[in-house]
N, C-alpha and C positions, 0 to 999 in steps of 0.2 A: 717430362718423361713419364709414361704410364707405369703403373705398378707391375704389369706383366713384363715390360721391357727392362725394368730395374731388376726383376728376378732373374731374367735370362742373362743380363749383364753380370749379375752376381755369380751365377752358375759358370759362366765363361771364365771369369777371373779365378774361381776355385779350380776349374779344370786346368788352367795355365799353371797355377801353383803346384798342382799335383804332378804335372809333367816336369816342372823344374825340380821338384823334390826327388822325382824318380831318378834323375841323373846326378844327384848329389852323392859323392863317394864317401861313405862312412867307414870304410874298411881299414883306413890308415890312421886311425886316431892316435896310435902310439908309434906310427911310422914303420911298423913291421911289414915286410914284404908279403903280399898275398899271391898265392899260386893261381894258375889257370884252372878252369873247371870245364869238364866235358862229359857228355853221356857216353857210356862204354858198355860193351857186352863182354861177359866173362867167357873166354875161350878155353880156359883150363884152370883147375883149382888144386893146389898142393896142400894137403892137410897133415903132412908128416910131422910138422912141428907143433901141431895143436894138441894140447892136453885137455882131457875131459874128466871132470869129477862129477858124477851123477849127471845133472843137466847143465852144468856150468862149464864153459870152454874158455881156455886162456892161451896165451902165447900168440904166435904169428900164423896167419893163414896167407900163403903166397898165391897170388892170382896172376894169370896172363889175360890181358884184356885187349880189345880192339876199339879204338875211339870211333864214335859214330857221328860226332858233330864237332864244330869248332875249326880252328886253323889247321889242326893236325889230323883231320878226318882220315880214317883208314889205317893209321899207324898203330902198331902194336907195342905194348910196354908191360913191364912187370909192376904189380901193385902189391903193397903190403897192407893187410887187414889186421890191425892190432886188436886182439881180444883181451879185454880187461877182467872178465869174469862177472861183469855187471850186465844183466840181461836187458836193463832199460836203455843201455847205450850200445851194446854189441849187436852186430848182425853177421850172420854166417851165410856165405854165398856158395852157389853151385854153378856148374857150367850152364851157360845159357841165360843166366840172370843179367838184367840190365841195371847198371849201377851208375852213381855219380862219382867221378874221379877228380881229385885235385892233384896237380902235378906242376913241376917247375921245368926250366929249360937247362939242359946240361950240354954245352957245346952246340946250342941251337936246336937240340932235339929234346923231345919229352923225356923226363926222368924224375926220380924221387917221388913217385906217385903214391897216393894214399886213397883208400876207399872211403867214401863219405855217405854210404847208405844206398839202398835200392833207389832207383830213379823214380821220383814221385812228382816232379815239377809239372810234367805234362798233364797228369790227372788232376793236379791241384788247379791248373788253369781251366780244365774242363769243368770242374766243380764250381769255380768262380763264375764261369760263363753261364752255367745253368742257373745259378743263383741270380745273376743279373737278369736273365731272360724271365725268370719267375717274377721278380720284382716289377719289371716293366709290364708283363702280361697282366698282373693283378692290379697294379696301382698306376699304370700309365706314366704320365710325366712326373708325377710325384714319386713313383718307383725309380725312375731314372735319376731324380735328384737324391733319393735315398742311397742309391748305389754310389753316386758321386761323393756323398758324405762318408760312406763306408770306406772308400778308397782314400779320401782325404785324411780320415782319422788314422788309418793304418800308416800312411806316409808320415804324418806328423809325429807319431810315436816312434817309428823306426828310424826316420831320418833326422828328427829334431830333438825329441825329448831324451831318448836313450843316449845319444852322443853328448848332449849337454850334461847329463849326469856323470858320464865318464870324464868329462873335462872339469869336474869339480863344482858345478853349479848346485845351489841348494835344492834338495829334492822337493821340499814342500812348496816353496815359493815358485819354483819352475813348474811343478806339477799343477798348481792352481792357475798359472798363466796358460799352460797347455790346455787344461780343461775349459777355461774361459774361451779360448780360441776355438776349440772343437765344439763347445756348446753353441757359440755364436754361429758358426758355419752350419752346423746341423739343424739348429732350430730355425734359422732364417732361410735356409735352403728348402727345408720341408714345409715349414709353417708360413714362409713368405715374409717379405719385408713389410710387416703389418703389425697391428696391435697383438694379434695372436702370436706371432713369432717373438715379439718383445716380451709378452707375458711369460711365454715359455722359457725364454732366456733368463729373465730376472728370477722367476720362481725356481728354476733349476740351480742357478748359482747360489741362491739362498740355502737350498738344501745341501749343496756341495760344501759350502762354508761351514754349515752346522756339522756335517759329517767330519770335515777336517778337524774342527775344534775338539770334537768328541774323541776322534782317533788319537790325537796328540795326548789328551788327558788320560785316556784309558790305557794307552801303550805304556805310559809311565806307571800307572796304577798296577798294571799286570806285570811290571818288571820285564818287559820284552825288549830285547836288544836289537831286533831287526834281522838277526842271523837265522831266523826260523824259516826263511824261504829257501827253496831248492837253489843250489849253485851259489848261494851267498858267500860261503866260505871259500869256494873255488875262485870266485871273483876277486876276493882279497888277495889270495895267493898268486893271482895272475898279474899282480903289480899295482893294483888299485887299493893301496892300504888306507888311504885317507877318505874313502867313501863313507858317507853317513848312512849306514844300513838301516838304522831306526827311522831316519827321515824317509828313506826309500820305502820302507814298510808302511809308514803312515800314508805316504802319497799313493801307494798301491791300493789302500783301502778306499779313499774317495774317488780315485780314478776308476776303480772296478765298479763302483756303484753309480757312477755318473750317467752311464747309459740308461739304466733302469729309471733313474731320477728324471732324465730328459723325457723318457717314454711317458711316465706318469704326468709330468708337467704338460706335455703336449696334449694328453687326453683331457685334462682339465681346461686348458686354454681353448682347445677346439670346441669343447662342449659349451663353454661360456660365450664363445663367438657365435655359435649356432643359436643359443638362447637369445642373445641380444638381437640377432638378425630377425628372429621370428617375433620377438616381443620388444620392440625398441623402447616402449614406455616403462619397462620394468625398472623398479627402484634399485638403488645401489645395494641396500641390505638384502633384498630378495634375490638379486643377481648373485651376490656372494654366497648366500645360503644355497642356491641351486648348484653352484660350483662345488660347495662342500658336500652336498648330497651325492653328486657324481663321484667325488673323491672318496667318500666312505665306501661306495660300492666297489671301486677299483682297488682300494687298499686291501679289501678283504681277500683278494687273490694275490696281490703283489707282495704281501708280507712273507710268503713262503718262497718267493722267487730266488732270493739270494741263498736261502737255506738249501734249496734243491740244487742250485747251480754250483755252490762251493762244496757241499758235502759229497755230491756225486763224484767229484774229481778226486776224492780221497777214500774211495770205497775199499781199495786194497789195504790201506792203513787201518781202517776200522775193523776189517776182517781179521787182520793180524792181531789187533788188540783183543778181539773176542776169542780168537783161537788160543791165545796165551792165557785167557781167563782173568785178565786184568779187571779190577773193580772200577766202577764208574768214576770214583774220586781220582784214581790214578790217571785215567784217560783224560778227564777234563782238566786236570792240573798240569798235564804235559805242555811245555811251551808252544809246540807247533799246533796242538789242538786249541789251546787258549788263544793263539793268534787267529785261528779260523772262527772261534766264537766271537772274538772282537770284530773280525771282518764282517761276519753275518749280521750281528746285532747293531753295530754302529752304522753300517750301510743301510740297515732297515730304518734307523732313525731318520736318515735323509729321505727315504721313500715315504714314510708316514707324514713327515712335516711338509714335504713339497706340495702336497695337495692344498692345505690351507694357505701356504705362501702364494701359490700360483692363483688361487681363487681370489685372494685379497688384491694382488697386483692387477689381475685382469679386471676386477671390479672397478679399480681406480682408473685404469686406462680406458675402459669403455664408458666411463661416467658421463662424458660429454656428447656421446652419440645419441642422436634422436632428439 
């Protein structure tokens, strides 16, 4: 079997796995009944029970909606929109808004309905489609494989890793297994079943393992209990008292950085593959040195990747600290800020070290060529 056929067969297998995972039901982990969902348009809004204090709204907003899809298309029902006073969770609706409704069946008819936010699923699909078209237009077959890897990663996290955590599996061990699976699929799908893909995989996993070890050590040194992530406490109160939040936090550090680690490893492996193809007679030492020179150039820009990615998601938090006039010592010593510092710096360790790891591995793998 030729290398091209092996790669296409590999892609077909991954596609089949994605389809199978898409039909896996993860909504009944605790056996709780899950309601039906449908797109609906708001035909009337009753705000008489809503209380407003400055910009914060609380209590109930009563809506009349008409279902636009699903089994009960065209039927009308009353919907309760609970306003908690937290703007990051609440949404306020007006007549004509299109929303997502969750409802049950009462005597065979829709009832007990709740509003689940403005309807965004259609535009999300549009955005995903545009992203896929851009990938394919720019990178061709490689872009198609990259999109397949993107879908596979999302499916594995959503349908495999998260449910396993809720069932009590160890976060770090399971996380390393999931990252190894994702890294293998992504690197071999994009890099091919070749020395380039193998070098990328091994180099990436060496960087991830280093990141994991450092995350474990510094999480203990920083006295972080893992409850620094949003919704962690809510998750415990939802019945999952035995979850290892610190382990989940550590796993989130190396999982979050694994994508950037793979990116850098692929850059180094691809460069060394190209060098070897142009100069088959190059020595092992010079080949590795060439890979390291490429790595130094890439690391110069990659070191700020995690800093910009993580800090930008907490802009409002930093603005609040500055508005309150808190000194830098107070800000940096806060547990949730310390967690982000750990996330950024420990993840960056993996980024910096993956370049020499991959260069050395690629040098060994290409040693016998030519």
